Biopython code that builds the backbone (N, CA, C, O; Angstrom):
import numpy as np
from Bio.PDB.StructureBuilder import StructureBuilder

atoms = [
    (1, "MET", "N", (-129.911, 108.290, -187.162)),
    (1, "MET", "CA", (-129.428, 108.435, -188.467)),
    (1, "MET", "C", (-129.802, 107.408, -189.481)),
    (1, "MET", "O", (-130.297, 107.653, -190.580)),
    (2, "ALA", "N", (-129.486, 106.120, -188.953)),
    (2, "ALA", "CA", (-129.618, 104.991, -189.838)),
    (2, "ALA", "C", (-131.057, 104.849, -190.375)),
    (2, "ALA", "O", (-131.328, 104.495, -191.522)),
    (3, "THR", "N", (-131.939, 105.164, -189.425)),
    (3, "THR", "CA", (-133.368, 104.999, -189.734)),
    (3, "THR", "C", (-133.696, 106.070, -191.038)),
    (3, "THR", "O", (-134.323, 105.788, -192.059)),
    (4, "GLY", "N", (-133.169, 107.190, -190.734)),
    (4, "GLY", "CA", (-133.471, 108.243, -191.765)),
    (4, "GLY", "C", (-132.711, 107.771, -193.108)),
    (4, "GLY", "O", (-133.319, 107.898, -194.171)),
    (5, "ALA", "N", (-131.746, 107.370, -193.108)),
    (5, "ALA", "CA", (-131.062, 106.872, -194.346)),
    (5, "ALA", "C", (-131.781, 105.671, -194.920)),
    (5, "ALA", "O", (-132.025, 105.657, -196.126)),
    (6, "PHE", "N", (-132.151, 104.626, -194.116)),
    (6, "PHE", "CA", (-133.193, 103.660, -194.612)),
    (6, "PHE", "C", (-134.397, 104.204, -195.179)),
    (6, "PHE", "O", (-134.763, 103.874, -196.307)),
    (7, "GLY", "N", (-135.107, 105.110, -194.383)),
    (7, "GLY", "CA", (-136.403, 105.776, -194.923)),
    (7, "GLY", "C", (-136.150, 106.538, -196.351)),
    (7, "GLY", "O", (-136.984, 106.433, -197.250)),
    (8, "SER", "N", (-135.116, 107.208, -196.490)),
    (8, "SER", "CA", (-134.935, 108.075, -197.714)),
    (8, "SER", "C", (-134.319, 107.280, -198.844)),
    (8, "SER", "O", (-134.465, 107.657, -200.006)),
    (9, "HIS", "N", (-133.581, 106.105, -198.514)),
    (9, "HIS", "CA", (-133.110, 105.250, -199.652)),
    (9, "HIS", "C", (-133.957, 103.921, -199.725)),
    (9, "HIS", "O", (-134.581, 103.688, -200.761)),
    (10, "GLY", "N", (-134.000, 103.092, -198.727)),
    (10, "GLY", "CA", (-134.561, 101.929, -198.785)),
    (10, "GLY", "C", (-135.996, 101.689, -199.037)),
    (10, "GLY", "O", (-136.394, 100.729, -199.697)),
    (11, "LEU", "N", (-136.858, 102.680, -198.437)),
    (11, "LEU", "CA", (-138.260, 102.591, -198.571)),
    (11, "LEU", "C", (-138.697, 103.121, -199.982)),
    (11, "LEU", "O", (-139.655, 102.565, -200.518)),
    (12, "LYS", "N", (-138.098, 104.100, -200.586)),
    (12, "LYS", "CA", (-138.482, 104.745, -201.820)),
    (12, "LYS", "C", (-138.594, 103.667, -202.986)),
    (12, "LYS", "O", (-139.389, 103.773, -203.920)),
    (13, "ASN", "N", (-137.772, 102.703, -202.828)),
    (13, "ASN", "CA", (-137.680, 101.769, -204.006)),
    (13, "ASN", "C", (-138.729, 100.653, -203.705)),
    (13, "ASN", "O", (-138.834, 99.749, -204.535)),
    (14, "ARG", "N", (-139.472, 100.639, -202.650)),
    (14, "ARG", "CA", (-140.476, 99.425, -202.517)),
    (14, "ARG", "C", (-141.679, 99.906, -203.230)),
    (14, "ARG", "O", (-142.034, 101.074, -203.073)),
    (15, "PRO", "N", (-142.379, 99.048, -204.051)),
    (15, "PRO", "CA", (-143.415, 99.492, -204.840)),
    (15, "PRO", "C", (-144.756, 99.679, -204.020)),
    (15, "PRO", "O", (-145.677, 100.332, -204.510)),
    (16, "ASP", "N", (-144.852, 99.133, -202.836)),
    (16, "ASP", "CA", (-146.104, 99.445, -202.007)),
    (16, "ASP", "C", (-145.869, 100.500, -201.077)),
    (16, "ASP", "O", (-146.723, 100.639, -200.202)),
    (17, "MET", "N", (-144.818, 101.330, -201.083)),
    (17, "MET", "CA", (-144.660, 102.391, -200.235)),
    (17, "MET", "C", (-145.065, 103.847, -200.850)),
    (17, "MET", "O", (-144.512, 104.316, -201.845)),
    (18, "SER", "N", (-145.952, 104.404, -200.231)),
    (18, "SER", "CA", (-146.429, 105.843, -200.778)),
    (18, "SER", "C", (-145.550, 106.855, -200.456)),
    (18, "SER", "O", (-144.720, 106.625, -199.577)),
    (19, "ALA", "N", (-145.573, 108.035, -201.049)),
    (19, "ALA", "CA", (-144.797, 109.246, -200.484)),
    (19, "ALA", "C", (-145.195, 109.698, -199.120)),
    (19, "ALA", "O", (-144.396, 110.244, -198.359)),
    (20, "ASP", "N", (-146.437, 109.464, -198.825)),
    (20, "ASP", "CA", (-146.904, 109.789, -197.444)),
    (20, "ASP", "C", (-146.389, 108.975, -196.390)),
    (20, "ASP", "O", (-146.203, 109.434, -195.263)),
    (21, "ARG", "N", (-146.099, 107.544, -196.762)),
    (21, "ARG", "CA", (-145.649, 106.747, -195.651)),
    (21, "ARG", "C", (-144.191, 107.024, -195.605)),
    (21, "ARG", "O", (-143.730, 106.872, -194.474)),
    (22, "VAL", "N", (-143.387, 107.363, -196.449)),
    (22, "VAL", "CA", (-142.039, 107.579, -196.492)),
    (22, "VAL", "C", (-141.721, 108.878, -195.577)),
    (22, "VAL", "O", (-140.752, 109.017, -194.831)),
    (23, "ALA", "N", (-142.743, 109.767, -195.809)),
    (23, "ALA", "CA", (-142.713, 111.010, -195.015)),
    (23, "ALA", "C", (-143.103, 110.717, -193.488)),
    (23, "ALA", "O", (-142.537, 111.315, -192.572)),
    (24, "SER", "N", (-143.914, 109.943, -193.309)),
    (24, "SER", "CA", (-144.016, 109.644, -191.836)),
    (24, "SER", "C", (-142.936, 108.970, -191.240)),
    (24, "SER", "O", (-142.580, 109.187, -190.082)),
    (25, "PHE", "N", (-142.294, 107.989, -192.154)),
    (25, "PHE", "CA", (-141.051, 107.416, -191.541)),
    (25, "PHE", "C", (-139.932, 108.421, -191.218)),
    (25, "PHE", "O", (-139.219, 108.319, -190.220)),
    (26, "MET", "N", (-139.834, 109.365, -192.100)),
    (26, "MET", "CA", (-138.733, 110.382, -192.096)),
    (26, "MET", "C", (-139.155, 111.381, -190.783)),
    (26, "MET", "O", (-138.271, 111.932, -190.127)),
    (27, "THR", "N", (-140.334, 111.526, -190.525)),
    (27, "THR", "CA", (-140.767, 112.375, -189.400)),
    (27, "THR", "C", (-140.377, 111.650, -188.051)),
    (27, "THR", "O", (-139.789, 112.214, -187.128)),
    (28, "ALA", "N", (-140.750, 110.426, -188.052)),
    (28, "ALA", "CA", (-140.237, 109.509, -186.903)),
    (28, "ALA", "C", (-138.810, 109.604, -186.650)),
    (28, "ALA", "O", (-138.333, 109.704, -185.520)),
    (29, "SER", "N", (-138.055, 109.567, -187.862)),
    (29, "SER", "CA", (-136.605, 109.462, -187.696)),
    (29, "SER", "C", (-136.079, 110.853, -187.233)),
    (29, "SER", "O", (-135.128, 110.887, -186.452)),
    (30, "HIS", "N", (-136.611, 111.912, -187.645)),
    (30, "HIS", "CA", (-136.234, 113.171, -187.206)),
    (30, "HIS", "C", (-136.558, 113.421, -185.797)),
    (30, "HIS", "O", (-135.706, 113.960, -185.091)),
    (31, "TYR", "N", (-137.823, 113.052, -185.258)),
    (31, "TYR", "CA", (-138.112, 113.142, -183.807)),
    (31, "TYR", "C", (-137.232, 112.398, -183.051)),
    (31, "TYR", "O", (-136.920, 112.859, -181.953)),
    (32, "ALA", "N", (-136.701, 111.201, -183.453)),
    (32, "ALA", "CA", (-135.785, 110.342, -182.750)),
    (32, "ALA", "C", (-134.399, 111.133, -182.564)),
    (32, "ALA", "O", (-133.800, 111.154, -181.489)),
    (33, "ILE", "N", (-133.950, 111.787, -183.736)),
    (33, "ILE", "CA", (-132.591, 112.548, -183.614)),
    (33, "ILE", "C", (-132.848, 113.698, -182.666)),
    (33, "ILE", "O", (-132.030, 113.871, -181.763)),
    (34, "PHE", "N", (-133.908, 114.517, -182.770)),
    (34, "PHE", "CA", (-134.215, 115.680, -181.860)),
    (34, "PHE", "C", (-134.233, 115.253, -180.481)),
    (34, "PHE", "O", (-133.617, 115.922, -179.652)),
    (35, "ASN", "N", (-134.889, 114.181, -180.126)),
    (35, "ASN", "CA", (-134.869, 113.640, -178.746)),
    (35, "ASN", "C", (-133.698, 113.248, -178.292)),
    (35, "ASN", "O", (-133.390, 113.615, -177.158)),
    (36, "GLY", "N", (-132.860, 112.496, -178.985)),
    (36, "GLY", "CA", (-131.411, 112.139, -178.714)),
    (36, "GLY", "C", (-130.742, 113.338, -178.436)),
    (36, "GLY", "O", (-130.225, 113.459, -177.326)),
    (37, "LEU", "N", (-130.646, 114.441, -179.434)),
    (37, "LEU", "CA", (-130.016, 115.686, -179.097)),
    (37, "LEU", "C", (-130.405, 116.247, -177.711)),
    (37, "LEU", "O", (-129.578, 116.698, -176.919)),
    (38, "GLY", "N", (-131.741, 116.179, -177.483)),
    (38, "GLY", "CA", (-132.375, 117.015, -176.440)),
    (38, "GLY", "C", (-131.726, 116.200, -175.053)),
    (38, "GLY", "O", (-131.254, 116.866, -174.131)),
    (39, "LEU", "N", (-131.753, 114.773, -175.012)),
    (39, "LEU", "CA", (-131.249, 113.923, -173.885)),
    (39, "LEU", "C", (-129.906, 114.456, -173.705)),
    (39, "LEU", "O", (-129.556, 114.859, -172.596)),
    (40, "MET", "N", (-129.050, 114.494, -174.810)),
    (40, "MET", "CA", (-127.545, 114.883, -174.662)),
    (40, "MET", "C", (-127.528, 116.204, -173.865)),
    (40, "MET", "O", (-126.742, 116.341, -172.927)),
    (41, "LEU", "N", (-128.325, 117.106, -174.201)),
    (41, "LEU", "CA", (-128.176, 118.526, -173.533)),
    (41, "LEU", "C", (-128.636, 118.421, -172.313)),
    (41, "LEU", "O", (-128.008, 119.055, -171.465)),
    (42, "VAL", "N", (-129.774, 117.657, -171.875)),
    (42, "VAL", "CA", (-130.218, 117.510, -170.545)),
    (42, "VAL", "C", (-129.149, 116.874, -169.653)),
    (42, "VAL", "O", (-128.752, 117.381, -168.604)),
    (43, "SER", "N", (-128.777, 115.869, -170.101)),
    (43, "SER", "CA", (-127.682, 115.135, -169.421)),
    (43, "SER", "C", (-126.391, 115.839, -169.112)),
    (43, "SER", "O", (-125.630, 115.364, -168.269)),
    (44, "SER", "N", (-126.102, 116.979, -169.771)),
    (44, "SER", "CA", (-125.002, 117.589, -169.685)),
    (44, "SER", "C", (-125.050, 118.802, -168.613)),
    (44, "SER", "O", (-124.084, 119.340, -168.072)),
    (45, "HIS", "N", (-126.427, 119.095, -168.448)),
    (45, "HIS", "CA", (-126.718, 120.207, -167.564)),
    (45, "HIS", "C", (-126.613, 119.803, -166.181)),
    (45, "HIS", "O", (-127.178, 118.746, -165.902)),
    (46, "PRO", "N", (-125.878, 120.552, -165.048)),
    (46, "PRO", "CA", (-125.872, 120.111, -163.889)),
    (46, "PRO", "C", (-127.209, 120.023, -163.060)),
    (46, "PRO", "O", (-127.316, 119.193, -162.157)),
    (47, "ARG", "N", (-128.168, 120.844, -163.362)),
    (47, "ARG", "CA", (-129.321, 121.145, -162.651)),
    (47, "ARG", "C", (-130.434, 119.919, -163.255)),
    (47, "ARG", "O", (-131.234, 119.321, -162.536)),
    (48, "PHE", "N", (-130.287, 119.735, -164.570)),
    (48, "PHE", "CA", (-131.373, 118.746, -165.186)),
    (48, "PHE", "C", (-130.848, 117.296, -165.336)),
    (48, "PHE", "O", (-131.651, 116.403, -165.610)),
    (49, "ALA", "N", (-129.458, 117.011, -165.158)),
    (49, "ALA", "CA", (-129.082, 115.699, -165.349)),
    (49, "ALA", "C", (-129.554, 114.796, -164.275)),
    (49, "ALA", "O", (-129.648, 113.590, -164.505)),
    (50, "SER", "N", (-129.829, 115.244, -163.224)),
    (50, "SER", "CA", (-130.418, 114.396, -162.020)),
    (50, "SER", "C", (-131.826, 114.393, -161.877)),
    (50, "SER", "O", (-132.325, 113.780, -160.934)),
    (51, "HIS", "N", (-132.611, 115.072, -162.788)),
    (51, "HIS", "CA", (-133.867, 115.175, -162.778)),
    (51, "HIS", "C", (-134.603, 113.763, -162.889)),
    (51, "HIS", "O", (-134.346, 113.082, -163.882)),
    (52, "ARG", "N", (-135.402, 113.330, -162.045)),
    (52, "ARG", "CA", (-135.797, 111.950, -161.977)),
    (52, "ARG", "C", (-136.873, 111.609, -162.980)),
    (52, "ARG", "O", (-137.131, 110.440, -163.268)),
    (53, "PHE", "N", (-137.542, 112.720, -163.545)),
    (53, "PHE", "CA", (-138.697, 112.387, -164.344)),
    (53, "PHE", "C", (-138.377, 112.731, -165.914)),
    (53, "PHE", "O", (-138.684, 112.014, -166.866)),
    (54, "ALA", "N", (-137.810, 113.768, -165.963)),
    (54, "ALA", "CA", (-137.428, 114.437, -167.374)),
    (54, "ALA", "C", (-136.924, 113.425, -168.336)),
    (54, "ALA", "O", (-137.559, 112.937, -169.271)),
    (55, "GLY", "N", (-135.603, 113.154, -167.961)),
    (55, "GLY", "CA", (-134.735, 112.110, -168.944)),
    (55, "GLY", "C", (-135.538, 110.872, -169.319)),
    (55, "GLY", "O", (-135.728, 110.548, -170.491)),
    (56, "PRO", "N", (-135.993, 110.205, -168.282)),
    (56, "PRO", "CA", (-136.709, 108.960, -168.678)),
    (56, "PRO", "C", (-137.848, 109.199, -169.475)),
    (56, "PRO", "O", (-138.131, 108.483, -170.436)),
    (57, "ALA", "N", (-138.537, 110.209, -169.105)),
    (57, "ALA", "CA", (-139.842, 110.476, -169.932)),
    (57, "ALA", "C", (-139.505, 110.857, -171.312)),
    (57, "ALA", "O", (-140.099, 110.287, -172.227)),
    (58, "ILE", "N", (-138.666, 111.708, -171.557)),
    (58, "ILE", "CA", (-138.079, 112.119, -172.998)),
    (58, "ILE", "C", (-137.624, 110.715, -173.699)),
    (58, "ILE", "O", (-138.074, 110.343, -174.783)),
    (59, "ALA", "N", (-136.777, 110.073, -173.014)),
    (59, "ALA", "CA", (-136.287, 108.713, -173.646)),
    (59, "ALA", "C", (-137.341, 107.821, -173.897)),
    (59, "ALA", "O", (-137.345, 107.327, -175.025)),
    (60, "LEU", "N", (-138.451, 107.412, -172.940)),
    (60, "LEU", "CA", (-139.388, 106.435, -173.072)),
    (60, "LEU", "C", (-140.336, 107.105, -174.261)),
    (60, "LEU", "O", (-140.594, 106.427, -175.255)),
    (61, "GLY", "N", (-140.797, 108.328, -174.140)),
    (61, "GLY", "CA", (-141.733, 108.964, -174.939)),
    (61, "GLY", "C", (-141.271, 108.964, -176.418)),
    (61, "GLY", "O", (-141.997, 108.594, -177.342)),
    (62, "GLY", "N", (-139.986, 109.414, -176.565)),
    (62, "GLY", "CA", (-139.517, 109.389, -177.838)),
    (62, "GLY", "C", (-139.258, 108.068, -178.509)),
    (62, "GLY", "O", (-139.361, 107.980, -179.733)),
    (63, "PHE", "N", (-138.915, 107.002, -177.737)),
    (63, "PHE", "CA", (-138.807, 105.863, -178.215)),
    (63, "PHE", "C", (-140.137, 105.235, -178.772)),
    (63, "PHE", "O", (-140.116, 104.621, -179.839)),
    (64, "LEU", "N", (-141.378, 105.400, -177.994)),
    (64, "LEU", "CA", (-142.606, 104.957, -178.247)),
    (64, "LEU", "C", (-143.022, 105.712, -179.419)),
    (64, "LEU", "O", (-143.198, 105.070, -180.454)),
    (65, "PHE", "N", (-143.200, 106.912, -179.427)),
    (65, "PHE", "CA", (-143.517, 107.662, -180.660)),
    (65, "PHE", "C", (-142.865, 107.230, -181.808)),
    (65, "PHE", "O", (-143.509, 106.822, -182.775)),
    (66, "SER", "N", (-141.546, 107.282, -181.798)),
    (66, "SER", "CA", (-140.947, 107.053, -183.100)),
    (66, "SER", "C", (-141.067, 105.523, -183.538)),
    (66, "SER", "O", (-141.279, 105.289, -184.728)),
    (67, "SER", "N", (-140.952, 104.569, -182.716)),
    (67, "SER", "CA", (-141.005, 103.163, -182.999)),
    (67, "SER", "C", (-142.282, 102.721, -183.494)),
    (67, "SER", "O", (-142.396, 101.855, -184.361)),
    (68, "THR", "N", (-143.241, 103.316, -182.945)),
    (68, "THR", "CA", (-144.728, 102.854, -183.272)),
    (68, "THR", "C", (-144.977, 103.325, -184.852)),
    (68, "THR", "O", (-145.507, 102.608, -185.700)),
    (69, "ILE", "N", (-144.507, 104.615, -185.062)),
    (69, "ILE", "CA", (-144.649, 105.028, -186.416)),
    (69, "ILE", "C", (-143.697, 104.257, -187.371)),
    (69, "ILE", "O", (-144.101, 103.932, -188.488)),
    (70, "TRP", "N", (-142.667, 104.013, -187.028)),
    (70, "TRP", "CA", (-141.824, 103.136, -187.892)),
    (70, "TRP", "C", (-142.452, 101.726, -188.181)),
    (70, "TRP", "O", (-142.354, 101.251, -189.313)),
    (71, "GLY", "N", (-143.135, 101.009, -187.117)),
    (71, "GLY", "CA", (-143.829, 99.876, -187.164)),
    (71, "GLY", "C", (-144.933, 99.962, -188.049)),
    (71, "GLY", "O", (-145.125, 99.077, -188.883)),
    (72, "LEU", "N", (-145.768, 101.068, -187.930)),
    (72, "LEU", "CA", (-147.006, 101.377, -188.645)),
    (72, "LEU", "C", (-146.726, 101.467, -190.170)),
    (72, "LEU", "O", (-147.436, 100.927, -191.019)),
    (73, "VAL", "N", (-145.528, 102.264, -190.451)),
    (73, "VAL", "CA", (-145.134, 102.506, -191.998)),
    (73, "VAL", "C", (-144.752, 100.969, -192.565)),
    (73, "VAL", "O", (-145.265, 100.577, -193.612)),
    (74, "LEU", "N", (-143.979, 100.272, -191.938)),
    (74, "LEU", "CA", (-143.319, 99.035, -192.420)),
    (74, "LEU", "C", (-144.447, 97.944, -192.555)),
    (74, "LEU", "O", (-144.476, 97.218, -193.549)),
    (75, "ASP", "N", (-145.281, 97.847, -191.646)),
    (75, "ASP", "CA", (-146.284, 96.812, -191.693)),
    (75, "ASP", "C", (-147.518, 97.133, -190.706)),
    (75, "ASP", "O", (-147.603, 96.772, -189.533)),
    (76, "ARG", "N", (-148.529, 97.950, -191.495)),
    (76, "ARG", "CA", (-149.564, 98.464, -190.742)),
    (76, "ARG", "C", (-150.487, 97.466, -190.084)),
    (76, "ARG", "O", (-151.034, 97.607, -188.991)),
    (77, "ASP", "N", (-150.583, 96.422, -190.916)),
    (77, "ASP", "CA", (-151.667, 95.317, -190.377)),
    (77, "ASP", "C", (-151.087, 94.684, -188.984)),
    (77, "ASP", "O", (-151.878, 94.446, -188.071)),
    (78, "ARG", "N", (-149.881, 94.454, -188.860)),
    (78, "ARG", "CA", (-149.196, 93.731, -187.741)),
    (78, "ARG", "C", (-149.087, 94.777, -186.507)),
    (78, "ARG", "O", (-149.183, 94.316, -185.370)),
    (79, "PHE", "N", (-148.911, 96.028, -186.671)),
    (79, "PHE", "CA", (-148.628, 97.123, -185.729)),
    (79, "PHE", "C", (-149.803, 97.970, -185.640)),
    (79, "PHE", "O", (-149.653, 98.961, -184.924)),
    (80, "LYS", "N", (-150.945, 97.821, -186.197)),
    (80, "LYS", "CA", (-152.037, 98.581, -186.061)),
    (80, "LYS", "C", (-152.506, 98.694, -184.514)),
    (80, "LYS", "O", (-152.851, 99.782, -184.054)),
    (81, "PRO", "N", (-152.501, 97.755, -183.898)),
    (81, "PRO", "CA", (-152.982, 97.733, -182.422)),
    (81, "PRO", "C", (-152.157, 98.701, -181.556)),
    (81, "PRO", "O", (-152.603, 99.131, -180.493)),
    (82, "LEU", "N", (-150.879, 99.051, -182.059)),
    (82, "LEU", "CA", (-149.967, 100.012, -181.386)),
    (82, "LEU", "C", (-150.319, 101.382, -181.761)),
    (82, "LEU", "O", (-149.839, 102.294, -181.088)),
    (83, "GLY", "N", (-151.120, 101.661, -182.781)),
    (83, "GLY", "CA", (-151.261, 103.047, -183.189)),
    (83, "GLY", "C", (-151.738, 103.983, -182.115)),
    (83, "GLY", "O", (-151.350, 105.148, -182.204)),
    (84, "PRO", "N", (-152.518, 103.653, -181.115)),
    (84, "PRO", "CA", (-152.769, 104.630, -180.162)),
    (84, "PRO", "C", (-151.664, 104.934, -179.090)),
    (84, "PRO", "O", (-151.737, 105.913, -178.348)),
    (85, "VAL", "N", (-150.644, 104.034, -179.062)),
    (85, "VAL", "CA", (-149.441, 104.477, -178.307)),
    (85, "VAL", "C", (-148.723, 105.638, -178.826)),
    (85, "VAL", "O", (-148.124, 106.402, -178.069)),
    (86, "THR", "N", (-148.766, 105.808, -180.193)),
    (86, "THR", "CA", (-148.030, 106.893, -180.684)),
    (86, "THR", "C", (-148.051, 108.165, -180.009)),
    (86, "THR", "O", (-147.052, 108.701, -179.530)),
    (87, "PRO", "N", (-149.541, 108.761, -179.978)),
    (87, "PRO", "CA", (-149.659, 109.983, -179.368)),
    (87, "PRO", "C", (-149.390, 109.965, -177.702)),
    (87, "PRO", "O", (-149.160, 111.041, -177.149)),
    (88, "LEU", "N", (-149.417, 108.954, -177.065)),
    (88, "LEU", "CA", (-149.057, 108.722, -175.742)),
    (88, "LEU", "C", (-147.506, 108.810, -175.616)),
    (88, "LEU", "O", (-146.998, 109.362, -174.640)),
    (89, "GLY", "N", (-146.806, 108.295, -176.552)),
    (89, "GLY", "CA", (-145.272, 108.634, -176.574)),
    (89, "GLY", "C", (-145.054, 110.025, -176.799)),
    (89, "GLY", "O", (-144.178, 110.554, -176.115)),
    (90, "GLY", "N", (-145.710, 110.756, -177.666)),
    (90, "GLY", "CA", (-145.487, 112.222, -177.935)),
    (90, "GLY", "C", (-145.707, 112.859, -176.578)),
    (90, "GLY", "O", (-144.852, 113.557, -176.032)),
    (91, "LEU", "N", (-146.947, 112.574, -176.039)),
    (91, "LEU", "CA", (-147.277, 113.284, -174.763)),
    (91, "LEU", "C", (-146.289, 113.141, -173.655)),
    (91, "LEU", "O", (-145.990, 114.100, -172.943)),
    (92, "LEU", "N", (-145.737, 111.851, -173.492)),
    (92, "LEU", "CA", (-144.800, 111.559, -172.581)),
    (92, "LEU", "C", (-143.538, 112.361, -172.823)),
    (92, "LEU", "O", (-142.997, 112.945, -171.884)),
    (93, "SER", "N", (-143.052, 112.408, -174.052)),
    (93, "SER", "CA", (-141.907, 113.230, -174.279)),
    (93, "SER", "C", (-141.934, 114.628, -174.001)),
    (93, "SER", "O", (-141.014, 115.251, -173.471)),
    (94, "ILE", "N", (-143.190, 115.168, -174.437)),
    (94, "ILE", "CA", (-143.514, 116.673, -174.142)),
    (94, "ILE", "C", (-143.532, 116.979, -172.655)),
    (94, "ILE", "O", (-142.991, 117.997, -172.223)),
    (95, "ALA", "N", (-144.179, 116.065, -171.830)),
    (95, "ALA", "CA", (-144.213, 116.285, -170.463)),
    (95, "ALA", "C", (-142.753, 116.160, -169.863)),
    (95, "ALA", "O", (-142.475, 116.842, -168.877)),
    (96, "GLY", "N", (-141.871, 115.370, -170.385)),
    (96, "GLY", "CA", (-140.488, 115.435, -169.931)),
    (96, "GLY", "C", (-139.920, 116.894, -170.127)),
    (96, "GLY", "O", (-139.390, 117.483, -169.184)),
    (97, "TYR", "N", (-140.035, 117.413, -171.277)),
    (97, "TYR", "CA", (-139.467, 118.586, -171.549)),
    (97, "TYR", "C", (-140.041, 119.724, -170.640)),
    (97, "TYR", "O", (-139.339, 120.611, -170.152)),
    (98, "VAL", "N", (-141.457, 119.598, -170.455)),
    (98, "VAL", "CA", (-142.155, 120.560, -169.680)),
    (98, "VAL", "C", (-141.626, 120.439, -168.128)),
    (98, "VAL", "O", (-141.497, 121.437, -167.419)),
    (99, "MET", "N", (-141.392, 119.371, -167.769)),
    (99, "MET", "CA", (-140.853, 119.104, -166.324)),
    (99, "MET", "C", (-139.598, 119.738, -166.001)),
    (99, "MET", "O", (-139.331, 120.082, -164.850)),
    (100, "LEU", "N", (-138.731, 119.924, -167.092)),
    (100, "LEU", "CA", (-137.518, 120.642, -166.968)),
    (100, "LEU", "C", (-137.596, 122.083, -166.529)),
    (100, "LEU", "O", (-136.562, 122.660, -166.192)),
    (101, "ALA", "N", (-138.944, 122.793, -166.510)),
    (101, "ALA", "CA", (-139.285, 124.069, -166.211)),
    (101, "ALA", "C", (-139.276, 123.945, -164.638)),
    (101, "ALA", "O", (-139.063, 124.986, -164.017)),
    (102, "PHE", "N", (-139.472, 122.845, -163.971)),
    (102, "PHE", "CA", (-139.690, 122.829, -162.469)),
    (102, "PHE", "C", (-138.620, 122.196, -161.824)),
    (102, "PHE", "O", (-138.617, 122.085, -160.598)),
]
sb = StructureBuilder()
sb.init_structure("model")
sb.init_model(0)
sb.init_chain("A")
sb.init_seg("    ")
for serial, (resi, resn, name, xyz) in enumerate(atoms, 1):
    if name == "N":
        sb.init_residue(resn, " ", resi, " ")
    sb.init_atom(name, np.array(xyz, "f"), 0.0, 1.0, " ", f" {name:<3s}", serial, name[0])
structure = sb.get_structure()
């Protein structure tokens, strides 16, 4: 929630920040919250709480996805090499959710 508040209040006042970049930051913040809620639900379910792949994949994937977007929005030049990590984080997180079906 703190990143969402920072994105909606702190970034809008920066002269170098476009509306698209703020929207990207907010998207990453929303996904971080959704994955956190998903992890809470997974950990509270008796069948899924002990799943060896799902929880770690959702946590790591969500972290990689959101943190690389935040980095790219805040300092694109410094974090540009991490750009390809963003979709990998998303895929890892999705794989974690899919594995809950097995």
